[in-house]
N, C-alpha and C positions, 0 to 999 in steps of 0.2 A: 596188760603189761604196763608198768610204770617206768618210763625212761629217765634215768638219773645220770647226768654228766656234769662235768665242770661247766660253770656258767660262761660260755664263750661269748666274745664280742666279735662279730664278723666284720673286722676292719680291713682284712685283705680280700681281694676279689680278682677274678680274671674272666675276660670275655673277649671273643675274637671272631673273625670271619670263618674260622675252622671249628665246626661244631664238635668234631671228635676231640680236639684239645680241650674245649669247654667242658665236655662231659667227663673227661679224665680228671680235670681240676676239681670238678664238683664232687665226684665220688671219693677222691682223695681227701677233700676237706671233710666230708661226712664221716669217713673212716677215722680221721684224726679226732674229731669231736667225740665219737663213740669210745675212743680209747683214752679219754681224759676224765678222771674222777678227782680224787684228792691228790693223785699223782698221775703221771703218764703210765698207762698199762699196755701190755702187749696185745691183748684182745679182750673183748667184752664177754666172752663165753667161758672157756674152760680153764683159764688161769687168773685173769684179772689181777696180774701181778706187776709190780715195778721191776722190770728187767732193765738193768743199767745201760746196756748197749742200745736197746730199743729206745730208751729215753733220750739218748744223745740225738738220734735221728728225729724223734718226735718233737723235741724242743726246738730244733732248727726249723722244722716245718711250721710249728706253732708261732714262732716269732714272726714269720711272714704272714700267716693266715689270720692269727688272732692277737698277736702281741702278748702272749701269755707268759710273762716273765716270772710271775710269782710261783706258778706250778713248777717251772724249771728249777727255780732256786730251791724249792722244797725237795725235789728229787736229788739235786746235788748234795744237799745237807744230809738227807737220809742215807745216801750211799757213803758219805764220809764217815758216818757213825759206825759203819760196819768195820772200819779200821780199828775200833776199840777192841775187837775180838779176833780179827784176822790180819794176816800180814799185808794183804792187798784187798782192794775193794771187792766185795762179793758181787756175784753176777745178778742176784735179785735180792732186794731189801725192802723192809725188814723180813728176815727169814730164818728158820731153823734148819733149812737145807744148806749146809755149810759147804758151798761149792764156789770155787773161784774159776772164772772164765777170763783169762788174761786179756783177751782183746777187749772185753767189756770194761775191765779195770782201766786200761789205757784210754779207752774212749771217754771214760769219766773225766780224766784230766783234760781232754780236748773239749769236752762239754763245758767245763768251767771257763775256758777261754772264749768259747762261743757266747756264753752268757755275758761275759764282760764286754765283748764286742757289741752285743745288742744293747746292753744297758748302760755301759760306762760306769758300773757300780763298783768303785774302787774299795769302798768300805767292806762289801761282801767278799771281794777278791782277797783283801787282807785277812779276813776271818777264815776263809777256806784254804788259803795258800799252805799253811802247815800240813794240812791233810794231804794236799796234792804232793808235797815233797815226801811225806811219809810213804805214800803209795809207790813213788818212784825209787826211793831209797831201798824199800823192801824188794822191788823188782830187780834192782841192780845186784842184790845178794843172790839172786837166782841165775847168775851168769855162768856159762860154761867156760872151758879153757880158751875158746875162740873169742868170747865176749858176747855170745848170743844169749838171749833169754832162754832158759831151759828149766822146766818144772813139770811135775806130774799132775797137772791140772787138766781141766776140760779145755783142750786147745783148739776149739773150733772157731770158725769165723762165718761160714756160709754153708747152707745145705746144698753142697755141690760135688762132693766126692774128692775134696782135697785130702792128700795123704797126711792126716793130722793126728794119728793115733800114737804119737811119740812125745817125749819130753821137749824136744827141740824142733819147733815148727816156725818157719821163717816169718810168716805173717805176724807172729807175736812180736818179734824183734822190730819189724817195720812199724807196727803200732806203737811200740815202746819209743822208737825214735821220734814219731809224731807227737807222743805225749811229752817227751822231754823238750821238744821244740815249743810246745804250748806252754809248758811250765817256765821255760826260759823267757818267753814273752811276758809272763806274769812277773817274773823276777825283775825284768827291766822296768815295768810299770811301778813296782813296789820298791825299787832301789835295793834289791837283795843281791849285791855284787858277789858275795861269797858263794851263794847258791848258784848264781849264774855261771860261774866258772865250773862248778861241778856238773851242772846240767849240760853244758857244752861239751865237757870231757866225756860224759856218759853217752851222749848222743853220737859223738865221733867214734867212740868204741863200738857202738852198735853198727854204725855205718861201715866201718872197716871190716867188722866181722861178717856182715851180710855180703859185702862185696867180695870177700875171700871165697865165697861159694858160687860166684858167677860161672855159668856154663857157656863157654865160647861156642860150643857146637850147637847149642839151642838158642843162644842169644837171650838167655833168661836165667832166672834163679830157680833152684829146686824147691819143692814143697817143704822139705824137712831134712833133718839128720836123724836117721832111725836110731832106736835105742841100742842096736848092735854096733853103732859107729859108722855104718855105711850111709852114703848120701842117697836120698830118694831119687828114683829115676823119673818121677812125675813132675810136670810143670803145670801151673795154673794161672789163669788170667789175673787172679788176685795179686800175685807176686809180680805182675806187670804194672798195674795202676797204683799200688801202694808205694813202691819206691819212687814213682814219678810224683805222686801227691806229696810225699814227705821229704823230697829233695835228697834221696839216698844215692842216686846215680848221677853221673855227669858224662859229657862228651858222647862218644860213639855208643856207649851202653844206653844212655838216655834216648838217643835217636832210635836205637833198635827197639826199645820198649814202647816208644810212641808208635812205631810201625806195627808192633804186635797188638797194641791196644786197638788200633783201627782194623787190623786184619790178622786175627789170631790164627796160628797154625792149627791143623786138624787135631793134633795130639795134645792140645792145651785144654785143661779142664775149664769149662765155661762157668759163668755166674749161675747160681741156682735160685736166688731170691732177690726181690726188690730191695731188701736190706742192703745187700752188697752193691747193688747198682748205684746207690748214692755215692759211693766212694769212687766208682768208675766215672760217674758224671763230674764229681769234684775234680778229678784229675784231668778229664777232658776240658772242663772249663778253664783250668789253669793253663792249658796249652792252646787255648783259643779255638777249640773244636765245638763251637756252639751249634752249628747245623747238625753235627753228628749226634749231639745230645737230643735235640728235638726229634730226629729220626728214630733214635732208640726208644724214646718215650712212646712214640706211636707204635713201634714194633712190640714193645713189652706189655703195653696196657690194652691194645686193641683186642687181644683174645678175651680179656675180661669183659669188655663192652659187648663182644659178640655173643657171650653167654648171658647177657642181661644183668651183669653185676651192678649193684648199687653201692658197693664198697670195694676197696682194693685188697688183694690176696696176700697171704704170707709168703708163698712161693710161686714160682712160675710152674705151669703145668709140666709134669714129668720130672720134677726135681727129685734127686736121689733119695730123699727121706720120705717121699710120698708112697703110700701103699694103700690104695683104696679105689673107690668108684668115682670120687669127685676129683676135679683138677687141682685141688689144693687142700691142705689140712685146715687152715683157718681162712675164712672168707673175709674177715674184717681185721686187718693187721696194719696198724698205722706206721710201723717202720717202713711201709711201702709207699708212703705218700710224698715221695720226692718231687713229683710234678708241681706241687704247691710252691716249692722253693725255686725250681729251675725255670718254670714258665714265667714267673715274675721277674727273675733275674735276666733271662735271655730275651723273651718275646717283648715284655714290657721294658726291659733294660734298666731295672731299678737295682743298683748295686751300692751298698753302703761303702763309705770311705772314712775309716776311723771309727772309734767306739762311741756309743751313746746316741746314734742317730743324728749327728750334727751336720753331716755332709753326705751327698749322694751323687754318684755318676749316673746320668741318664743316657743309655745307649741301646735303644731297641734294635734287636736283630729281626729283620722282617720275616724270615722263615717261610717265604712263599705266601704270606697272608696279605690281605687287602687292608685290614685294620685290626687294631686291638686296643683294649682299654681295661684298666683295673687299678689295683692299689696294693701296696705292701705295708703292713703295720710296722710302726717304729715305737720306741719308748716314749716319744712325745706326741704321737699321732700318726695318721696315715700319709704316705707319699703316693700320690696318684699320677698315672700317665695315661694319656690317650694319644693314639697316632693313627693317621690315615694316609694311604698311598693312592694318589690320583694322578694317573699318567706318570710324568717324571718329577712330580712334586710330592715330597714327604712333609706332612705337617705334624709336629709333635707338641703337645701341651702337657705340662707337668705342674703340680701344685704340692706344697709341703707345709708343715707347721711353721709358724713364725720363728725366725732365727735359724732355720735350716738352709744350708747352702746346697744349691742344685747347679750342676754344670753338665752341659751336653758334650758327649764324646762321639764323633763319627766312627763307624766301623765299616767293614768290607761290603755289607749289604746296602750301604748308602751310595756306593760308587755310581757316578753318572746322574745322581739325583740332585734337584734343588731342595734344600732342607731349611725349614723354619722351625725355630724352637721358642715357644712362648712369644710368638709374634715377631721374632727377629730372625733375619736370614743368617744362617750359620754355615751354609755351604752352597 
């Protein structure tokens, strides 16, 4: 066999006193490498295709592990060109399989903003912005009488049993709200005030329409509005973390969804794939639930290690789309490499502040470990962190490329400890 992949540079790394977490990071990184060619691909075996939603996840992970901004930019551009022939971004590009998967179309908008946050590349943002607006203007044309996104496309998000075989599936409108928010951030950077007003109006319409379907009895949103006009009786965890992630709910509803995110009721459809778990983790991080993320990483990826996996799987064992003798359909699926991103952000505590890698918050969450060290790639070079807990003393050392601002931020895992950061006592 001749192994051919994108020429990665291993600028990111992770190592700690927990060998399980180390192994999870290692197999996730290998999987990502194997799914990088001239574009991000979903897997190296039976499709080798640029799926746009997969690429959003993979680009995010590759920024941390490899700093691979050029391949992300290429994927964004190829997806944009599908708008020359279709009303919304296609689910896989380039392709003669003329299928739109709306969640993937909306994630493409979010991927653009991810790219700008990593690179600070305003020139490319200006180039791609008209395509981003075209995607959302077309999406708005598919609004129903409530204001929800409603279209006869492939309305899936996760291999999990969501009631999604209808025109009006709520997670699509939630992703649309997230995409409109990302485009609004672009409009602010580029000074497009007219577009900003429209984007905020469209986002508010989506939020109001979604909230009109809140179920007080369940403290949650339904999966969909069926084509006969009735509201689905099913509820899924996906419609818990998405409205939290994209600021669709407030007050008591937000509190109820946070409670469900931590302790979902028995009748709530669970996550089926590590693809969707990224969005759960993003919502958890937003609400400061760092320990819960690390616990879920252990729970989700330990079964792969137990079976000797050297790469991460497409689905969790027993996912609804699985029918066979193996625990997953694809054993090498880089949409599942979320530990690359979150172990570095949480255990190492490396969190960017502002676009283009100019400033970072360093706030390692100890997560029951004795020590950890590693680095995250940035557009200007690697930011490294090493920390060690000895008795009641936490010693943190961090280095970054010249001109990069680092500042230490204490968190709840530092309570009662004496902390030094780069030789200076900070607590």
